[in-house]
FIKOLZA-1660 file (N, C-alpha, C; in steps of 0.1 Angstrom, whole numbers, plus 5000, padded with zeros to 4 digits):
% residues 81
   i   px   py   pz ch aa at
   1 4037 3276 0467  A  X  N
   1 4045 3264 0465  A  X CA
   1 4036 3252 0467  A  X  C
   2 4025 3253 0476  A  X  N
   2 4017 3240 0477  A  X CA
   2 4010 3236 0466  A  X  C
   3 4009 3246 0456  A  X  N
   3 4003 3242 0443  A  X CA
   3 4011 3231 0436  A  X  C
   4 4023 3230 0438  A  X  N
   4 4031 3220 0431  A  X CA
   4 4034 3208 0439  A  X  C
   5 4028 3206 0451  A  X  N
   5 4030 3194 0459  A  X CA
   5 4025 3182 0452  A  X  C
   6 4015 3183 0444  A  X  N
   6 4011 3172 0437  A  X CA
   6 4020 3165 0427  A  X  C
   7 4030 3173 0423  A  X  N
   7 4040 3168 0414  A  X CA
   7 4050 3158 0420  A  X  C
   8 4052 3159 0432  A  X  N
   8 4061 3150 0439  A  X CA
   8 4057 3136 0436  A  X  C
   9 4067 3128 0434  A  X  N
   9 4065 3113 0431  A  X CA
   9 4064 3110 0416  A  X  C
  10 4061 3121 0408  A  X  N
  10 4061 3119 0393  A  X CA
  10 4076 3118 0389  A  X  C
  11 4078 3111 0377  A  X  N
  11 4091 3113 0372  A  X CA
  11 4094 3126 0367  A  X  C
  12 4107 3129 0366  A  X  N
  12 4110 3143 0362  A  X CA
  12 4105 3148 0349  A  X  C
  13 4105 3139 0340  A  X  N
  13 4100 3144 0325  A  X CA
  13 4084 3147 0327  A  X  C
  14 4077 3139 0335  A  X  N
  14 4064 3143 0337  A  X CA
  14 4062 3155 0345  A  X  C
  15 4070 3158 0355  A  X  N
  15 4068 3170 0362  A  X CA
  15 4071 3183 0352  A  X  C
  16 4081 3181 0345  A  X  N
  16 4085 3192 0335  A  X CA
  16 4073 3195 0326  A  X  C
  17 4067 3184 0321  A  X  N
  17 4055 3186 0312  A  X CA
  17 4042 3192 0319  A  X  C
  18 4040 3187 0330  A  X  N
  18 4028 3192 0337  A  X CA
  18 4029 3207 0341  A  X  C
  19 4042 3210 0345  A  X  N
  19 4045 3224 0349  A  X CA
  19 4043 3233 0337  A  X  C
  20 4047 3229 0326  A  X  N
  20 4046 3236 0314  A  X CA
  20 4032 3238 0310  A  X  C
  21 4025 3227 0311  A  X  N
  21 4010 3227 0307  A  X CA
  21 4002 3237 0316  A  X  C
  22 4005 3235 0330  A  X  N
  22 3998 3244 0340  A  X CA
  22 4000 3259 0337  A  X  C
  23 4012 3262 0331  A  X  N
  23 4016 3276 0329  A  X CA
  23 4012 3280 0315  A  X  C
  24 4004 3272 0308  A  X  N
  24 4001 3273 0294  A  X CA
  24 4011 3278 0284  A  X  C
  25 4022 3272 0284  A  X  N
  25 4034 3275 0277  A  X CA
  25 4036 3265 0266  A  X  C
  26 4040 3269 0255  A  X  N
  26 4045 3260 0245  A  X CA
  26 4060 3255 0247  A  X  C
  27 4065 3246 0241  A  X  N
  27 4079 3242 0243  A  X CA
  27 4088 3254 0239  A  X  C
  28 4084 3261 0228  A  X  N
  28 4092 3271 0224  A  X CA
  28 4091 3284 0233  A  X  C
  29 4080 3286 0238  A  X  N
  29 4079 3298 0248  A  X CA
  29 4088 3295 0261  A  X  C
  30 4086 3282 0266  A  X  N
  30 4096 3280 0278  A  X CA
  30 4110 3281 0274  A  X  C
  31 4114 3274 0263  A  X  N
  31 4128 3274 0259  A  X CA
  31 4133 3288 0259  A  X  C
  32 4125 3298 0254  A  X  N
  32 4131 3312 0253  A  X CA
  32 4133 3318 0268  A  X  C
  33 4124 3314 0276  A  X  N
  33 4123 3320 0290  A  X CA
  33 4137 3314 0299  A  X  C
  34 4140 3301 0295  A  X  N
  34 4151 3296 0303  A  X CA
  34 4163 3294 0296  A  X  C
  35 4163 3301 0284  A  X  N
  35 4176 3300 0275  A  X CA
  35 4181 3287 0270  A  X  C
  36 4172 3280 0265  A  X  N
  36 4175 3266 0259  A  X CA
  36 4167 3265 0246  A  X  C
  37 4167 3253 0239  A  X  N
  37 4161 3251 0228  A  X CA
  37 4148 3243 0230  A  X  C
  38 4139 3244 0220  A  X  N
  38 4126 3237 0219  A  X CA
  38 4130 3221 0219  A  X  C
  39 4140 3218 0211  A  X  N
  39 4144 3204 0210  A  X CA
  39 4148 3199 0224  A  X  C
  40 4155 3206 0232  A  X  N
  40 4160 3202 0245  A  X CA
  40 4147 3200 0254  A  X  C
  41 4138 3209 0254  A  X  N
  41 4126 3208 0262  A  X CA
  41 4117 3194 0258  A  X  C
  42 4118 3192 0244  A  X  N
  42 4110 3179 0240  A  X CA
  42 4117 3167 0245  A  X  C
  43 4131 3166 0244  A  X  N
  43 4138 3156 0249  A  X CA
  43 4136 3153 0264  A  X  C
  44 4136 3164 0271  A  X  N
  44 4134 3162 0287  A  X CA
  44 4121 3157 0289  A  X  C
  45 4111 3163 0282  A  X  N
  45 4097 3157 0284  A  X CA
  45 4094 3144 0279  A  X  C
  46 4103 3140 0271  A  X  N
  46 4100 3126 0265  A  X CA
  46 4109 3115 0272  A  X  C
  47 4118 3120 0282  A  X  N
  47 4127 3112 0290  A  X CA
  47 4138 3108 0282  A  X  C
  48 4143 3114 0272  A  X  N
  48 4155 3111 0263  A  X CA
  48 4167 3118 0270  A  X  C
  49 4166 3128 0276  A  X  N
  49 4176 3136 0282  A  X CA
  49 4171 3142 0296  A  X  C
  50 4180 3148 0304  A  X  N
  50 4177 3153 0317  A  X CA
  50 4183 3167 0318  A  X  C
  51 4176 3177 0322  A  X  N
  51 4183 3190 0324  A  X CA
  51 4191 3188 0337  A  X  C
  52 4203 3196 0336  A  X  N
  52 4211 3194 0347  A  X CA
  52 4217 3208 0351  A  X  C
  53 4224 3210 0363  A  X  N
  53 4232 3221 0365  A  X CA
  53 4224 3235 0364  A  X  C
  54 4229 3244 0357  A  X  N
  54 4222 3257 0357  A  X CA
  54 4208 3256 0351  A  X  C
  55 4208 3247 0342  A  X  N
  55 4194 3247 0335  A  X CA
  55 4183 3242 0343  A  X  C
  56 4185 3232 0353  A  X  N
  56 4175 3228 0362  A  X CA
  56 4173 3240 0371  A  X  C
  57 4183 3248 0375  A  X  N
  57 4181 3259 0384  A  X CA
  57 4173 3269 0377  A  X  C
  58 4175 3273 0363  A  X  N
  58 4167 3282 0356  A  X CA
  58 4152 3278 0357  A  X  C
  59 4150 3265 0355  A  X  N
  59 4135 3259 0354  A  X CA
  59 4130 3262 0369  A  X  C
  60 4136 3258 0379  A  X  N
  60 4132 3261 0393  A  X CA
  60 4128 3275 0395  A  X  C
  61 4138 3284 0391  A  X  N
  61 4136 3298 0393  A  X CA
  61 4123 3303 0386  A  X  C
  62 4122 3299 0373  A  X  N
  62 4112 3304 0364  A  X CA
  62 4098 3300 0370  A  X  C
  63 4097 3289 0375  A  X  N
  63 4084 3284 0381  A  X CA
  63 4083 3287 0396  A  X  C
  64 4093 3293 0402  A  X  N
  64 4093 3297 0416  A  X CA
  64 4093 3285 0425  A  X  C
  65 4100 3274 0422  A  X  N
  65 4100 3261 0429  A  X CA
  65 4112 3261 0439  A  X  C
  66 4110 3255 0450  A  X  N
  66 4121 3254 0460  A  X CA
  66 4131 3243 0455  A  X  C
  67 4143 3242 0462  A  X  N
  67 4153 3233 0457  A  X CA
  67 4148 3219 0458  A  X  C
  68 4140 3215 0466  A  X  N
  68 4136 3201 0468  A  X CA
  68 4127 3195 0455  A  X  C
  69 4123 3204 0447  A  X  N
  69 4116 3201 0435  A  X CA
  69 4125 3198 0423  A  X  C
  70 4119 3190 0414  A  X  N
  70 4127 3186 0401  A  X CA
  70 4140 3179 0405  A  X  C
  71 4139 3169 0412  A  X  N
  71 4150 3160 0415  A  X CA
  71 4151 3148 0405  A  X  C
  72 4162 3142 0404  A  X  N
  72 4165 3131 0395  A  X CA
  72 4164 3119 0404  A  X  C
  73 4156 3108 0399  A  X  N
  73 4155 3095 0407  A  X CA
  73 4167 3086 0400  A  X  C
  74 4167 3074 0405  A  X  N
  74 4178 3064 0401  A  X CA
  74 4176 3061 0387  A  X  C
  75 4164 3058 0381  A  X  N
  75 4163 3055 0367  A  X CA
  75 4167 3065 0358  A  X  C
  76 4164 3078 0362  A  X  N
  76 4167 3089 0353  A  X CA
  76 4182 3092 0354  A  X  C
  77 4188 3088 0365  A  X  N
  77 4203 3091 0367  A  X CA
  77 4211 3082 0357  A  X  C
  78 4204 3071 0352  A  X  N
  78 4211 3063 0343  A  X CA
  78 4212 3070 0330  A  X  C
  79 4203 3079 0327  A  X  N
  79 4205 3087 0314  A  X CA
  79 4217 3096 0315  A  X  C
  80 4222 3099 0326  A  X  N
  80 4233 3108 0326  A  X CA
  80 4247 3101 0325  A  X  C
  81 4247 3087 0326  A  X  N
  81 4259 3079 0325  A  X CA
  81 4261 3074 0311  A  X  C
% end
């Protein structure tokens, strides 16, 4: 888990992109693994949408991240409203 400590402080969209790059996955490959679409991955990584609920949990589980990772900050929360 220490491997991901350097992601803290980055916006969620950048964390998601960096995780995918580090695991050498395409958006399509990740989408299949977490049961979503390539379009959704693209929107998350570009800050247009935010994964929530079960989806964020599937992402955490896939990468083996603890609960404290992939949290939404105040700016990103505005996308939910």
